[in-house]
C-alpha positions in Angstrom: 80.4 158.0 111.6 78.2 160.7 111.5 74.6 160.4 112.4 72.5 161.5 109.5 69.4 163.5 110.2 66.8 164.5 107.5 64.5 167.6 108.0 61.6 166.8 105.7 59.7 169.8 104.3 56.6 169.0 102.0 55.8 171.1 99.1 52.4 169.2 98.4 51.5 169.6 94.5 53.5 173.1 94.2 55.0 172.9 90.7 53.2 169.6 89.5 51.8 170.3 86.3 49.1 167.2 86.6 47.4 164.5 88.5 48.9 161.3 87.9 46.2 158.5 88.2 47.8 157.3 91.4 48.8 160.6 92.9 47.4 162.5 95.6 50.2 164.7 97.1 48.2 166.3 99.7 47.5 162.7 101.2 50.6 161.3 100.8 52.5 164.5 102.6 49.5 164.7 105.3 49.8 168.5 104.3 47.2 170.7 102.7 48.5 174.5 102.9 51.3 175.8 100.9 55.0 176.2 102.6 56.1 179.7 103.0 59.4 180.7 103.8 58.6 181.3 107.3 57.4 177.8 107.6 60.8 176.6 106.5 62.6 178.3 109.0 60.2 177.1 111.9 60.4 173.7 110.9 64.2 173.6 110.7 64.5 175.2 113.9 61.8 172.4 115.2 63.8 169.7 114.1 67.3 171.2 115.2 66.4 171.2 118.7 65.5 167.5 118.7 68.9 166.3 117.4 71.0 165.3 120.0 74.2 163.7 118.4 76.6 166.3 118.2 78.7 164.4 115.5 76.1 164.6 112.9 75.2 165.4 109.3 72.1 167.5 108.7 70.2 167.9 105.3 67.0 169.8 104.7 64.7 167.8 102.0 62.2 169.3 99.9 59.8 166.6 99.3 56.4 166.3 97.2 55.3 168.1 94.0 57.8 169.1 91.6 60.2 171.4 93.2 61.8 172.8 90.1 58.3 173.3 88.5 57.6 176.0 91.3 57.3 179.5 89.9 61.1 180.6 90.1 60.4 183.3 92.7 58.6 181.2 95.1 61.3 178.7 94.4 64.2 180.7 95.3 62.6 182.0 98.4 62.2 178.4 99.8 65.7 177.9 99.3 67.1 181.0 100.5 65.4 180.3 103.8 67.0 176.7 103.8 70.4 178.3 102.7 70.5 180.5 105.7 71.1 177.4 107.7 73.8 176.2 105.9 75.5 179.4 106.0 75.3 179.4 109.8 76.7 176.0 109.7 73.8 174.4 111.2 72.7 172.4 108.4 75.0 170.6 106.0 73.1 170.2 102.6 69.8 170.5 100.8 68.0 167.9 98.5 65.1 168.2 96.4 62.6 165.9 94.3 61.3 166.7 91.0 59.8 165.6 87.6 62.5 164.4 84.8 60.9 167.0 82.4 61.5 169.7 84.8 65.3 169.8 84.8 67.3 171.9 82.6 70.4 174.2 82.7 68.8 177.4 84.1 67.0 175.5 86.8 70.1 173.7 87.8 72.2 176.7 87.9 69.7 178.0 90.6 69.8 175.0 92.6 73.6 175.0 92.7 73.5 178.9 93.9 71.8 177.5 97.0 74.2 174.6 97.6 71.4 171.8 96.9 73.8 168.5 96.8 71.0 165.8 95.8 68.3 165.6 93.2 65.7 163.0 93.1 63.8 162.3 90.2 60.2 160.9 90.5 60.9 158.3 87.5 58.2 155.4 88.5 58.8 153.5 85.4 60.8 153.3 82.2 58.2 151.8 80.1 56.5 154.8 78.1 53.1 152.9 77.6 52.7 152.6 81.5 54.0 156.1 81.8 51.1 157.2 79.5 48.5 155.1 81.4 49.4 156.6 84.4 49.3 160.1 82.9 52.8 161.0 83.8 53.1 163.2 80.8 56.7 162.4 80.6 58.9 159.8 78.8 61.9 157.8 79.4 63.8 159.7 77.1 63.0 162.8 79.4 64.5 160.7 82.2 67.8 159.9 80.4 68.2 163.7 79.5 67.8 165.0 82.9 69.6 162.1 84.9 72.6 162.7 82.5 72.3 166.5 83.1 72.1 166.4 86.7 75.2 164.1 86.9 77.1 166.4 84.7 76.6 169.5 86.8 77.9 167.7 89.9 74.9 166.8 91.6 74.2 163.3 93.4 71.5 161.8 91.3 68.5 159.7 92.8 65.6 157.9 91.3 62.1 156.9 92.5 60.2 154.1 90.9 57.0 152.2 91.7 55.9 148.6 91.6 52.3 147.6 90.8 51.4 150.4 88.4 48.5 149.8 86.1 49.6 147.4 83.3 53.0 146.8 85.0 54.2 143.5 85.8 57.3 142.4 87.5 59.2 141.9 84.4 58.6 145.4 83.5 60.0 146.7 87.0 63.1 144.6 86.5 63.4 146.3 83.3 63.1 149.4 84.8 65.5 148.6 87.4 68.1 147.8 84.5 67.2 151.0 82.8 67.7 153.0 85.7 71.0 151.6 86.7 72.5 152.4 83.6 72.0 156.2 84.3 74.2 155.6 87.5 71.9 157.0 90.2 73.6 157.1 94.0 70.2 156.3 95.7 66.7 154.8 94.9 63.4 154.6 96.3 60.9 152.0 95.9 57.1 152.8 96.4 54.4 150.1 96.0 51.1 151.5 94.6 48.5 152.5 96.9 45.0 153.1 96.0 44.3 156.7 97.6 41.1 158.5 98.0 40.6 161.3 95.4 42.6 159.7 92.6 41.7 158.4 89.2 43.1 155.0 90.4 40.6 154.9 93.1 37.8 154.9 90.3 39.6 152.4 88.4 40.0 150.0 91.6 36.2 150.4 92.3 35.1 149.5 88.6 37.4 146.5 88.8 39.9 147.8 86.0 42.8 147.9 88.3 43.6 145.2 90.9 46.6 146.3 93.4 49.2 144.1 94.3 48.8 141.9 97.5 51.1 142.6 100.3 53.1 139.3 99.6 53.4 140.3 96.0 54.5 143.7 96.8 57.1 142.2 99.4 58.5 139.7 96.8 58.9 142.3 94.1 60.3 145.1 96.1 63.1 142.1 97.7 63.9 141.2 93.9 64.8 145.1 93.0 66.6 145.3 96.5 68.8 142.5 95.5 69.3 144.0 92.0 70.2 147.4 93.3 72.8 146.0 95.9 74.5 144.1 93.1 74.9 147.6 91.3 75.8 149.3 94.7 72.9 151.6 94.5 71.5 152.5 97.9 67.9 151.7 98.3 67.3 154.6 101.1 63.3 153.8 101.0 61.0 151.1 100.5 57.3 151.9 101.0 55.4 155.3 101.7 56.4 156.9 105.0 53.0 156.0 107.6 51.3 159.4 108.5 47.8 160.5 109.9 46.4 159.8 106.3 48.7 156.9 105.0 47.9 154.2 107.4 46.2 151.0 107.8 42.7 151.2 106.2 41.5 148.2 107.6 41.9 149.5 111.3 41.6 153.4 110.5 38.6 154.5 109.2 40.4 157.8 108.4 43.0 156.6 106.5 43.2 157.8 102.8 44.2 154.6 101.6 41.4 152.4 100.3 43.6 149.5 99.2 46.7 147.9 98.3 49.9 146.7 99.8 50.0 148.9 102.9 52.0 148.0 105.9 53.3 150.5 108.6 56.6 148.5 108.6 56.7 147.8 104.8 60.4 147.7 104.6 61.1 145.5 107.5 58.9 142.9 105.6 61.1 143.0 102.6 64.4 143.0 104.9 62.8 140.3 107.0 62.1 138.1 103.5 65.8 139.0 102.4 67.1 137.8 105.9 65.1 134.4 105.5 66.6 133.9 102.2 69.9 134.5 103.5 69.7 132.2 106.3 68.2 129.3 104.4 70.7 129.5 101.6 73.5 129.2 104.2 71.9 126.4 106.1 71.4 124.2 102.8 75.3 124.6 102.2 75.9 122.1 105.1 75.2 118.6 104.1 73.7 117.3 107.2 70.3 117.5 108.4 70.4 120.6 110.7 68.1 120.5 113.9 69.3 123.9 115.8 71.3 126.8 114.6 72.8 129.9 116.1 72.6 133.1 113.9 75.0 135.7 114.5 74.2 139.4 113.2 75.0 143.0 113.9 72.5 144.7 116.5 71.1 146.9 113.6 69.9 143.8 111.9 68.8 141.5 114.6 65.0 142.4 114.1 65.4 141.6 110.6 67.1 138.4 111.2 64.2 137.3 113.7 61.6 138.9 111.5 58.3 140.8 112.1 56.4 139.3 114.5 59.2 136.5 114.7 58.5 135.5 111.1 61.6 133.9 110.2 62.1 131.8 113.3 58.6 130.5 112.7 59.2 129.5 109.2 62.4 128.0 110.1 60.6 125.7 112.6 57.6 125.2 110.4 59.1 124.3 106.9 62.3 122.8 107.9 62.0 121.9 111.5 65.0 123.8 112.5 65.0 125.8 116.1 67.0 129.0 115.7 68.8 131.4 118.2 69.6 135.0 117.2 72.6 136.7 118.8 74.4 139.8 118.4 77.9 140.2 117.3 80.0 143.4 117.1 82.5 141.9 114.8 79.7 141.2 112.1 79.1 144.0 109.4 75.3 145.4 109.3 73.2 143.2 107.2 75.5 140.0 107.0 74.8 136.9 109.1 76.7 133.9 110.5 75.6 130.6 111.0 76.8 128.1 113.6 75.1 124.5 113.5 74.7 123.7 117.2 72.5 120.5 116.8 71.9 118.1 113.7 69.5 115.4 113.3 72.0 112.5 114.3 72.5 114.3 117.7 69.0 113.6 118.6 69.2 110.1 117.3 72.2 109.5 119.5 70.1 111.0 122.5 67.4 108.7 121.9 69.8 105.7 122.0 71.3 106.6 125.1 67.8 106.6 126.9 
């Protein structure tokens, strides 16, 4: 399998027609100045020097803002700078992210010209009331039209959604997931809402009209969404915002632009830790014995998730079930799967006591 590399190029707030209540693109991207074609070339060259694996697939990704809302001349100049690397066979493809209401035939024709492969839509929710509360200025109908058009024109469709939006609840988020699955995206990003400085949501938080999710709530909601998308064979490529100089732990870093919300530097690992714990417990419960000690086999890539962040799963198994667990790598097990071997049951310990 080829090693996949992403070259991220942030175009903060370019092309975006409004400020959503939760959004501060300059904070999210950690970048303020506008990106130029020269910047694109320099960023790509910088990343290419660091990619060591020869059998690789490289993608340039324009993140932030609404790429197809950028003035056409600027948009084409950025695409052209990126496309030069495709022509030179140094890069394999380009992806962009944009708003659902900024997609039409002409915009897609331009993207096709420069070999854009993936288009991600910032959907956030399919509930029009919630979209209006967040000042998204688009509707679910826009999402449906854009998604169908993107797929019809031969692009790979991606969606981005959020949990913890104002007046949203877990049922709203599951409904959003179900609505989006019907539109057949190939990839999905899930972001818990963080309260950022300089946003309208900051004002709502400070005056008490918005209460962010706790870290535990956000993990549980994202976990349920991951379960759902896995069943639908939709690849969840990110859970939680990327940590940057500005997106960081607000309890430890005074310069963080996050003032509240379920931030964690390894948020996805918390979600995958919780998924692994459920998987372990469900497998143990299938044994009709009082389990005392288990050996958990998994792939090398999945070991940390099985053990858990700061050994959370090992500690929980001991605390709640009095089960001692040892985790071992097994190259024959697919990534994400586990196998349980029961090494001791409660009656073994009773027998040992009898022999003393």
